[in-house]
C-alpha positions in Angstrom: -34.0 7.4 -1.4 -33.2 10.5 0.6 -32.3 8.3 3.6 -29.7 6.7 1.4 -28.2 10.0 0.5 -27.8 11.0 4.2 -25.9 7.8 5.0 -22.2 8.1 4.1 -20.8 4.9 2.7 -17.4 3.3 2.6 -15.6 1.4 -0.1 -14.4 -2.0 1.1 -11.6 -3.2 -1.2 -9.5 -6.3 -0.4 -6.4 -6.1 -2.6 -4.0 -6.5 0.3 -2.1 -9.4 1.9 -2.4 -8.0 5.4 -6.1 -7.3 5.7 -8.5 -8.6 8.3 -11.2 -11.2 7.6 -14.6 -10.1 6.2 -16.1 -10.7 9.6 -13.6 -8.4 11.3 -13.8 -5.8 8.5 -17.6 -5.6 8.7 -17.4 -5.1 12.4 -15.0 -2.3 11.8 -17.4 -0.7 9.3 -20.1 -0.9 11.9 -17.8 0.7 14.5 -17.1 3.8 12.3 -20.9 4.2 11.9 -20.9 4.1 8.1 -24.4 3.7 6.7 -23.5 1.9 3.5 -20.8 -0.4 2.2 -19.6 -0.9 -1.4 -18.0 -4.1 -2.4 -15.9 -4.5 -5.5 -17.4 -7.9 -6.1 -20.3 -10.0 -4.7 -18.3 -11.9 -2.1 -20.6 -14.6 -0.6 -19.0 -14.5 2.9 -19.3 -10.7 3.1 -22.9 -10.7 1.8 -23.9 -13.4 4.3 -22.3 -11.5 7.2 -23.9 -8.2 6.1 -27.4 -9.8 6.5 -26.8 -9.4 10.3 -26.3 -5.6 10.0 -28.3 -2.5 9.2 -25.9 -1.5 6.5 -27.1 -0.8 3.0 -25.0 -2.7 0.5 -23.6 -2.2 -3.0 -22.2 -5.0 -5.1 -20.1 -4.9 -8.3 -20.0 -7.0 -11.5 -16.3 -7.3 -12.5 -15.3 -5.7 -15.8 -14.4 -9.1 -17.3 -18.0 -10.4 -16.9 -19.7 -7.6 -18.7 -19.5 -9.0 -22.3 -20.9 -12.4 -21.3 -23.7 -10.8 -19.3 -24.6 -8.6 -22.3 -24.8 -11.5 -24.7 -27.3 -13.7 -23.0 -30.2 -13.2 -20.7 -29.7 -16.6 -19.3 -26.2 -15.7 -18.1 -27.6 -12.5 -16.4 -30.4 -14.6 -14.8 -27.8 -16.9 -13.4 -25.7 -14.0 -12.1 -28.7 -12.7 -10.2 -29.6 -16.1 -8.9 -26.1 -16.6 -7.6 -25.2 -13.2 -6.3 -28.4 -11.6 -5.2 -31.3 -14.0 -4.5 -29.5 -16.1 -1.7 -28.9 -12.9 0.3 -31.7 -10.4 -0.5 -33.7 -8.9 1.2 -32.0 -10.0 4.5 -28.8 -8.3 3.2 -30.0 -4.8 2.2 -28.6 -4.7 -1.3 -29.5 -1.3 -2.8 -27.2 -1.0 -5.8 -25.6 -3.3 -8.4 -22.7 -1.6 -10.2 -21.8 -3.1 -13.5 -18.0 -2.7 -14.0 -15.7 0.0 -12.6 -14.4 2.9 -14.7 -15.0 0.8 -17.8 -14.5 3.9 -20.1 -11.0 4.5 -18.6 -9.6 1.5 -20.4 -9.1 0.9 -24.1 -11.9 -1.6 -24.2 -14.2 -0.5 -26.9 -16.1 -3.8 -27.2 -16.7 -4.0 -23.5 -17.9 -0.4 -23.3 -20.5 -1.0 -26.0 -21.7 -4.0 -24.1 -22.1 -2.0 -20.9 -25.7 -0.9 -21.2 -27.0 -4.2 -22.6 -25.5 -6.0 -19.6 -27.1 -3.5 -17.2 -30.4 -3.9 -19.0 -30.3 -7.7 -18.7 -29.6 -7.5 -15.0 -32.6 -5.2 -14.5 -34.8 -7.6 -16.6 -33.8 -10.5 -14.2 -34.4 -8.4 -11.1 -37.9 -7.5 -12.3 -38.6 -11.1 -13.2 -38.1 -11.8 -9.5 -40.2 -8.9 -8.4 -37.3 -6.8 -7.3 -37.7 -3.1 -8.1 -35.8 -1.2 -5.4 -32.3 -2.5 -6.3 -30.9 0.1 -8.7 -28.3 -0.7 -11.4 -25.6 1.7 -12.4 -21.9 1.9 -13.4 -19.1 4.1 -11.9 -17.3 6.3 -14.4 -14.2 8.4 -13.8 -13.7 12.1 -14.7 -11.8 11.0 -17.8 -15.2 10.3 -19.5 -15.2 14.1 -20.0 -13.5 15.9 -22.8 -13.7 19.2 -21.0 -14.5 19.9 -17.3 -13.3 23.5 -16.8 -14.9 25.9 -16.3 -17.8 23.7 -15.0 -20.2 25.1 -17.6 -17.9 23.7 -20.3 -18.4 20.2 -19.1 -18.7 17.9 -22.1 -18.4 14.1 -22.6 -15.7 12.8 -25.0 -17.1 12.7 -28.5 -16.1 9.1 -29.2 -18.2 7.7 -26.3 -21.2 10.1 -26.5 -23.1 8.2 -29.2 -22.2 4.6 -28.5 -22.1 4.7 -24.7 -23.2 7.9 -22.9 -26.6 8.5 -24.6 -27.7 4.9 -24.1 -26.4 4.9 -20.6 -28.3 8.1 -19.6 -31.5 6.9 -21.3 -31.2 3.6 -19.3 -30.5 5.4 -15.9 -33.3 7.9 -16.5 -35.7 5.1 -17.4 -34.9 3.0 -14.4 -34.7 6.0 -12.0 -31.2 5.1 -11.1 -28.1 7.3 -10.4 -25.2 8.4 -12.5 -22.2 7.1 -10.4 -19.0 9.0 -10.5 -15.5 8.2 -9.1 -14.3 11.7 -8.4 -10.9 12.5 -6.8 -10.0 16.2 -6.4 -6.6 15.1 -5.1 -5.5 14.1 -8.6 -6.8 17.3 -10.2 -5.1 19.4 -7.6 -1.8 17.5 -7.4 -1.2 17.7 -11.1 -0.7 21.4 -10.7 -0.6 22.3 -7.0 0.7 25.8 -7.7 -2.4 26.8 -9.7 -5.2 25.7 -7.3 -5.3 26.4 -3.6 -4.9 23.4 -1.4 -7.6 24.9 0.9 -9.9 25.0 -2.1 -9.3 21.3 -2.7 -9.9 20.5 1.0 -13.2 22.4 1.5 -11.6 25.0 3.7 -10.5 28.6 3.4 -12.2 31.5 1.8 -11.0 31.3 -1.8 -13.7 31.1 -4.5 -14.0 30.6 -8.2 -16.7 32.2 -10.4 -17.6 30.4 -13.6 -17.4 33.2 -16.2 -20.3 31.8 -18.3 -22.9 31.2 -15.6 -21.8 33.4 -12.7 -22.0 30.4 -10.3 -19.6 30.8 -7.4 -17.6 27.7 -6.3 -16.0 27.3 -2.9 -14.4 23.9 -3.3 -12.9 21.8 -6.1 -15.3 18.9 -5.7 -18.3 21.0 -6.5 -16.5 22.3 -9.6 -15.9 18.7 -10.8 -19.4 17.5 -10.0 -21.1 20.4 -11.8 -19.0 19.8 -14.9 -20.6 16.3 -15.1 -24.0 17.8 -14.4 -23.5 20.3 -17.2 -22.3 17.5 -19.6 -25.4 15.5 -18.9 -27.6 18.5 -19.4 -26.1 19.1 -22.8 -27.2 15.5 -23.8 -30.8 16.2 -22.7 -30.7 14.9 -19.1 -30.7 18.0 -16.8 -32.3 16.3 -13.8 -30.2 13.0 -13.7 -29.5 12.0 -10.1 -25.8 11.9 -9.1 -24.0 9.6 -6.7 -20.3 9.6 -5.7 -19.1 6.0 -5.9 -15.5 6.9 -4.8 -13.9 10.0 -3.4 -11.2 10.5 -0.8 -7.6 11.6 -0.3 -4.4 9.6 0.0 -2.7 9.5 3.4 0.7 8.7 2.0 2.5 8.5 -1.4 5.8 8.5 -3.3 8.2 11.4 -2.6 7.0 13.3 -5.6 3.2 12.9 -4.8 2.6 16.3 -3.4 0.0 16.7 -0.6 -0.5 12.9 0.1 -0.4 12.9 3.9 -2.6 12.1 6.9 -3.6 15.7 7.8 -4.9 16.4 4.3 -6.7 13.1 4.1 -8.4 13.7 7.4 -9.3 17.2 6.5 -10.8 16.2 3.1 -12.9 13.4 4.4 -14.1 15.2 7.5 -15.2 18.2 5.5 -16.6 15.9 2.8 -18.8 14.0 5.3 -19.9 17.2 6.9 -21.1 18.6 3.6 -22.7 15.4 2.2 -24.5 14.5 5.4 -26.0 18.0 5.9 -29.7 18.3 6.4 -31.3 19.7 4.3 -28.9 18.7 1.5 -26.5 21.3 0.3 -26.0 20.1 -3.3 -23.8 22.0 -5.8 -23.9 25.5 -7.2 -25.8 24.4 -10.3 -28.1 22.0 -8.3 -28.6 23.4 -4.8 -30.4 21.1 -2.5 -29.4 18.0 -4.5 -28.9 15.0 -2.2 -25.8 13.0 -3.3 -25.2 9.5 -2.0 -21.4 9.4 -1.3 -18.9 6.6 -0.7 -15.5 7.4 0.9 -12.5 5.7 -0.6 -11.5 3.6 1.3 -11.7 1.3 4.4 -8.0 0.1 4.3 -4.8 0.8 2.6 -4.4 -2.0 0.0 -0.8 -3.0 -0.4 -1.2 -5.2 -3.4 -2.4 -2.5 -5.7 0.0 -1.5 -8.5 0.9 2.0 -9.6 2.3 4.9 -7.6 2.5 5.0 -3.8 -0.8 6.8 -3.4 -2.7 3.9 -5.0 -1.9 1.9 -1.9 -2.7 4.5 0.7 -6.3 5.7 0.7 -7.4 3.9 3.8 -8.9 5.3 7.0 -8.2 2.2 9.2 -5.1 0.1 9.9 -5.6 -3.7 9.5 -6.2 -4.0 13.2 -9.1 -1.6 13.0 -7.4 1.3 14.7 -7.8 4.6 12.9 -5.1 6.1 10.7 -6.9 9.3 11.6 -10.2 10.0 13.3 -13.3 10.6 11.2 -17.0 10.6 12.1 -19.2 9.1 9.4 -22.4 10.6 11.0 -21.0 14.1 10.4 -22.0 15.0 14.0 -18.5 15.7 15.5 -17.6 19.4 15.2 -14.5 19.8 12.9 -12.7 21.3 15.9 -13.5 18.2 18.0 -10.9 15.9 16.4 -7.4 15.3 17.9 -4.7 17.5 16.2 -2.5 15.9 13.6 1.1 16.7 12.8 1.7 19.4 10.2 2.9 17.8 6.9 6.0 18.7 5.0 5.0 17.6 1.5 2.3 20.2 0.6 4.7 21.7 -1.9 6.4 19.8 -4.8 9.7 18.1 -3.9 12.7 19.7 -5.7 15.5 17.3 -4.8 16.8 14.1 -6.4 15.1 10.8 -6.0 16.4 7.2 -6.6 14.5 3.9 -7.0 16.0 1.1 -5.0 15.0 -2.4 -3.9 13.1 -2.7 -0.6 14.9 -4.2 2.3 14.6 -8.0 2.3 13.3 -8.2 -1.3 13.1 -11.7 -2.6 16.2 -12.5 -4.6 14.5 -14.7 -7.2 11.9 -12.1 -7.9 14.6 -9.4 -8.1 16.5 -11.5 -10.6 13.4 -11.8 -12.8 12.8 -8.1 -12.6 16.5 -7.4 -13.4 16.2 -9.4 -16.6 12.9 -7.6 -17.5 14.5 -4.2 -17.0 17.6 -4.9 -18.9 15.6 -6.4 -21.8 13.7 -3.1 -22.4 16.5 -1.1 -23.8 20.1 -1.5 -24.9 21.2 1.4 -22.7 19.3 0.5 -19.5 21.9 -2.0 -18.2 25.0 -1.2 -20.4 27.0 -0.3 -17.4 26.5 -3.7 -15.9 28.3 -5.6 -18.7 31.6 -7.4 -17.7 34.4 -4.9 -17.5 32.1 -1.9 -17.4 32.0 0.6 -14.5 29.1 -1.0 -12.6 29.8 -4.7 -13.2 31.4 -5.3 -9.8 30.5 -6.4 -7.1 28.7 -9.2 -8.9 25.5 -9.9 -7.0 21.8 -10.0 -7.9 20.9 -7.4 -5.3 23.4 -4.8 -6.6 22.8 -5.4 -10.2 19.1 -5.2 -9.6 19.6 -2.0 -7.7 21.3 -0.4 -10.7 18.9 -1.9 -13.3 15.7 -0.8 -11.5 16.9 2.7 -11.0 18.2 3.0 -14.5 15.0 1.6 -16.0 12.8 3.9 -13.9 14.9 7.0 -14.6 14.8 6.2 -18.4 11.0 5.5 -18.7 9.4 7.3 -15.8 8.0 10.0 -18.2 6.0 7.1 -19.7 4.3 6.6 -16.3 6.6 3.8 -15.1 6.4 3.6 -11.3 9.1 2.8 -8.8 7.2 -0.2 -7.5 8.0 -3.4 -9.5 5.4 -5.6 -7.8 6.4 -4.3 -4.4 10.2 -5.0 -4.9 11.3 -1.3 -5.0 10.6 2.1 -3.4 11.8 5.7 -3.8 14.4 7.2 -1.7 16.0 10.7 -1.4 19.2 9.1 -0.1 21.9 8.7 -2.7 22.7 5.0 -2.6 26.3 5.9 -3.6 29.0 4.6 -5.9 29.6 2.6 -7.9 26.0 2.2 -9.2 24.4 5.6 -8.8 26.4 8.3 -10.6 24.4 11.4 -9.9 24.5 12.6 -13.5 22.7 9.5 -14.6 19.5 10.3 -12.7 17.1 13.1 -13.1 15.4 14.8 -10.2 11.6 14.7 -10.3 
């Protein structure tokens, strides 16, 4: 599958209310010269349209279907009959990924069912004489207990016996890949003062030497990949093939999400593609020459994703197909051949104050429901909104919601509460003013 490794893929997610049709989206994928597309489902329309292309295709079993698939071979057979046989081989399906980051959720029962579900899908594929579709599952970096230095890479103890050993045995026995969702952005942005941004973006001359192995690292991605390779080696699988099911860099984010900007996103993905499409393959310091199939995350910004601002801003294209920034999926364009992008201002942590306010034109009925939710969480969140208190007037849903959302966010943000509220709110550095936003009430980030 060396040809597969040399074809950079793109993740095509559809969690947005402003995205183009599958027909338009697939034409956009062809126009950027991606060689492979990964779907987060097995959408019939997309799979039919992809039969008219030369794209390799990866499809995904949703997390909620894993337990049923693991329990009954008949259910797995039906899944294959419905989602693969009508399209294959005209649609060049190469991978079936069972679940997505299943070990990142508190779903012990589902994770134990992961490998049995994968095994039943392989059984069904072989029943139909299909041997070149590989089955895997994408895991995140949080499957590791330790990842630094890379030679310390070790899987979490609680998943090693019940999940990782059976998974590695299965992948090895079926000659499949260990799929990894790996995002250096998150590793770097948690402590941007300790790691060079250039090191995270594959540029500059800074290096890191692993004190145990003497291996020299010139970028953060290689460090993270090698930590997984070392972890697999410790479990007896030193030659497991690795694939990157997601990697990228956000082009925008909340005010406190340092380094989320277009220039960094363009730099990361351009350098990533140059490295991963090199011939012969570059590999990593612990496995030089290792070809690594790689999928960039993602095709579009997806505005219906929850969480912080970066969650909705990983795309490389606007909904009309125009580029957010230029990138060449063939890796042939010299890095100096792209149009210059404006210099960002958020590559260092923001030190000022931040407020959480409703977006302009927010639906009043939805605001009222969110206001009630916020006020119900704590006796102190909305105390100032009580009749006769300092923020009671003017009496309107918008202004009461403005106070409540900001108060709730300021009170619980250290528990990972985001200023999003299903798209009703956003962060601002502009003090909304009296009577609702007494400066002393709100902490800077």
